[in-house]
MARGUNU-146914 format. One line per field, with one value per atom (N, C-alpha, C): chain; residue in one letter; x, y, z. Coordinates in Angstrom, 2 decimals. Layout:
N
zado	(A;...)
tifi	(A;...)
xx	(X;...)
yy	(Y;...)
zz	(Z;...)
// end
This chain:
68
zado	(A;A;A;A;A;A;A;A;A;A;A;A;A;A;A;A;A;A;A;A;A;A;A;A;A;A;A;A;A;A;A;A;A;A;A;A;A;A;A;A;A;A;A;A;A;A;A;A;A;A;A;A;A;A;A;A;A;A;A;A;A;A;A;A;A;A;A;A;A;A;A;A;A;A;A;A;A;A;A;A;A;A;A;A;A;A;A;A;A;A;A;A;A;A;A;A;A;A;A;A;A;A;A;A;A;A;A;A;A;A;A;A;A;A;A;A;A;A;A;A;A;A;A;A;A;A;A;A;A;A;A;A;A;A;A;A;A;A;A;A;A;A;A;A;A;A;A;A;A;A;A;A;A;A;A;A;A;A;A;A;A;A;A;A;A;A;A;A;A;A;A;A;A;A;A;A;A;A;A;A;A;A;A;A;A;A;A;A;A;A;A;A;A;A;A;A;A;A;A;A;A;A;A;A)
tifi	(M;M;M;K;K;K;T;T;T;T;T;T;K;K;K;I;I;I;R;R;R;C;C;C;A;A;A;L;L;L;V;V;V;S;S;S;T;T;T;N;N;N;S;S;S;I;I;I;S;S;S;Q;Q;Q;G;G;G;E;E;E;S;S;S;V;V;V;S;S;S;T;T;T;L;L;L;W;W;W;K;K;K;P;P;P;L;L;L;F;F;F;D;D;D;I;I;I;G;G;G;V;V;V;H;H;H;I;I;I;D;D;D;F;F;F;A;A;A;Y;Y;Y;T;T;T;T;T;T;F;F;F;I;I;I;W;W;W;D;D;D;N;N;N;E;E;E;A;A;A;N;N;N;L;L;L;K;K;K;A;A;A;H;H;H;V;V;V;H;H;H;C;C;C;V;V;V;I;I;I;I;I;I;G;G;G;F;F;F;S;S;S;L;L;L;A;A;A;L;L;L;Q;Q;Q;D;D;D)
xx	(-13.19;-13.08;-14.64;-15.57;-16.87;-17.51;-18.27;-19.13;-17.83;-16.68;-15.76;-14.49;-14.00;-13.10;-11.61;-11.69;-10.16;-9.62;-8.27;-7.30;-5.97;-5.86;-4.50;-3.24;-2.38;-0.91;-0.66;-0.06;0.61;2.01;2.71;4.21;4.41;4.91;4.82;5.93;6.43;7.23;6.87;7.69;6.58;6.17;6.15;5.14;3.67;3.39;1.97;1.63;2.39;2.30;2.96;3.34;3.77;3.20;3.01;2.83;1.20;1.35;0.00;-0.92;-0.21;-0.87;-1.47;-1.17;-2.05;-3.48;-4.02;-5.40;-6.15;-5.32;-5.62;-5.86;-4.96;-5.41;-6.21;-5.88;-6.42;-7.76;-8.14;-9.61;-10.61;-10.43;-11.50;-11.66;-10.40;-10.53;-11.27;-10.72;-11.45;-12.99;-13.27;-14.48;-15.71;-15.20;-15.85;-15.89;-14.73;-14.49;-13.75;-12.39;-11.22;-10.65;-9.92;-8.88;-7.26;-6.55;-5.38;-5.14;-4.53;-4.38;-2.90;-1.74;-0.60;0.25;1.35;2.19;3.53;4.38;5.85;6.63;7.43;8.34;8.99;9.30;10.06;11.96;11.91;13.18;13.64;14.80;15.27;15.25;15.03;15.04;16.29;17.36;18.23;17.93;18.54;18.70;19.81;20.30;21.77;22.11;22.27;22.92;23.99;25.03;26.45;26.27;25.08;24.67;23.45;23.54;22.25;21.25;20.01;18.87;18.09;18.48;17.92;16.28;15.61;14.04;13.41;13.05;12.13;10.90;10.64;9.60;8.79;7.45;6.58;5.57;5.12;4.42;3.29;1.91;0.66;-0.36;-0.87;-2.08;-3.06;-4.47;-5.58;-6.73;-8.00;-9.38;-10.19;-11.47;-12.62;-13.49;-13.80;-14.66;-15.77;-15.94;-17.24;-18.12;-19.60;-20.25;-21.03;-20.77;-21.83;-22.88)
yy	(8.14;7.53;7.18;6.83;6.62;7.69;7.19;8.16;9.34;8.75;9.84;8.64;9.29;8.51;9.14;9.13;9.19;8.18;8.07;7.41;7.73;6.39;6.91;5.95;6.62;5.44;5.73;4.37;4.47;3.77;4.63;4.19;3.54;2.63;1.86;0.89;0.28;-0.66;-2.06;-2.87;-4.03;-4.93;-4.69;-5.77;-5.79;-4.98;-4.41;-5.42;-6.07;-6.78;-8.61;-8.80;-9.94;-10.47;-11.56;-11.89;-11.62;-11.64;-11.30;-10.27;-9.03;-8.04;-7.59;-8.47;-8.79;-8.94;-9.62;-10.34;-8.91;-8.53;-7.34;-5.94;-5.76;-4.21;-4.23;-5.39;-5.63;-6.14;-7.22;-7.69;-6.99;-5.91;-5.10;-4.11;-3.25;-2.75;-3.58;-4.53;-5.29;-5.53;-5.79;-6.07;-5.15;-3.71;-2.54;-2.16;-2.82;-2.67;-1.96;-1.99;-1.60;-2.32;-1.77;-2.69;-2.11;-3.09;-2.33;-2.17;-0.65;-0.43;-0.46;-0.78;-0.81;-0.92;-1.59;-1.90;-2.13;-1.46;-1.48;-2.66;-3.21;-4.08;-3.59;-4.30;-3.71;-3.03;-1.92;-1.31;-0.67;-0.62;0.11;1.52;2.10;3.80;3.64;4.49;4.45;6.61;7.00;7.75;8.73;9.66;10.34;10.51;9.61;9.68;8.71;9.39;8.38;6.82;6.57;5.01;4.82;4.51;4.33;3.45;3.45;2.36;2.31;0.93;0.52;-0.08;0.41;0.12;-0.45;-1.63;-1.89;-1.54;-0.91;-0.45;-0.66;-0.57;-0.88;0.43;0.59;1.51;0.96;1.31;0.13;1.68;1.36;2.55;1.71;2.62;1.62;2.61;1.94;3.01;2.12;2.93;2.28;1.73;0.45;0.05;0.82;1.89;2.48;1.63;1.62;0.99;1.89;1.98;3.18;2.77)
zz	(0.17;-1.51;-1.75;-0.98;-1.12;-2.08;-3.33;-4.18;-4.93;-4.87;-5.85;-6.79;-7.61;-8.25;-7.81;-6.54;-6.12;-6.15;-6.57;-6.43;-5.42;-4.52;-3.82;-3.93;-2.98;-3.05;-1.64;-1.31;0.17;0.30;0.47;0.58;2.51;2.22;3.48;3.82;4.68;4.75;4.19;3.44;2.82;3.94;5.38;5.86;5.89;4.85;4.76;3.51;2.94;1.58;2.15;3.17;4.05;5.25;5.43;6.90;7.29;8.48;9.15;8.99;8.63;8.24;7.24;6.07;4.92;5.22;5.70;6.13;6.80;7.87;8.89;7.71;7.29;6.44;5.42;4.11;3.15;3.06;3.63;3.74;4.05;5.13;5.15;3.64;3.14;2.44;1.10;0.70;-0.28;-0.23;0.88;1.41;0.91;0.90;0.97;-0.60;-1.36;-2.88;-3.39;-2.60;-2.77;-3.59;-4.56;-5.49;-5.72;-5.92;-6.35;-7.55;-8.03;-9.35;-9.45;-8.67;-9.15;-7.77;-7.97;-6.76;-7.43;-6.82;-7.21;-5.91;-6.13;-5.58;-4.49;-3.59;-2.47;-2.98;-2.53;-2.74;-1.06;-1.43;-0.16;-0.15;1.10;1.38;2.68;2.01;3.47;3.92;4.86;5.45;5.12;5.43;5.25;6.07;7.45;8.50;8.46;9.25;8.97;9.38;10.04;10.35;9.62;8.93;7.73;8.43;8.16;8.39;6.99;6.74;5.59;5.91;5.02;5.40;3.96;4.08;2.53;2.47;1.38;1.43;-0.01;-0.01;-1.29;-1.59;-2.79;-2.98;-3.62;-3.14;-3.68;-3.69;-5.08;-5.38;-5.22;-5.06;-4.85;-4.71;-5.36;-5.55;-5.06;-5.26;-4.69;-6.14;-6.43;-7.68;-7.70;-8.88;-8.60;-9.61;-9.28;-10.45;-10.95;-12.21;-13.37;-13.46)
// end
């Protein structure tokens, strides 16, 4: 992302937005200038198997704040 205007999104379990993993993942990114552009609240994803797995997911969009 460095020296570009690339914007990314991450689909993940909601664990990246709660608990101990928040500082582990986001602090180093914020320290280099990454900022969150958007975030969708938790939603349930399930598969098509007979015994469905219900996974709680989030979508977070982010980019690097560029200096003009």
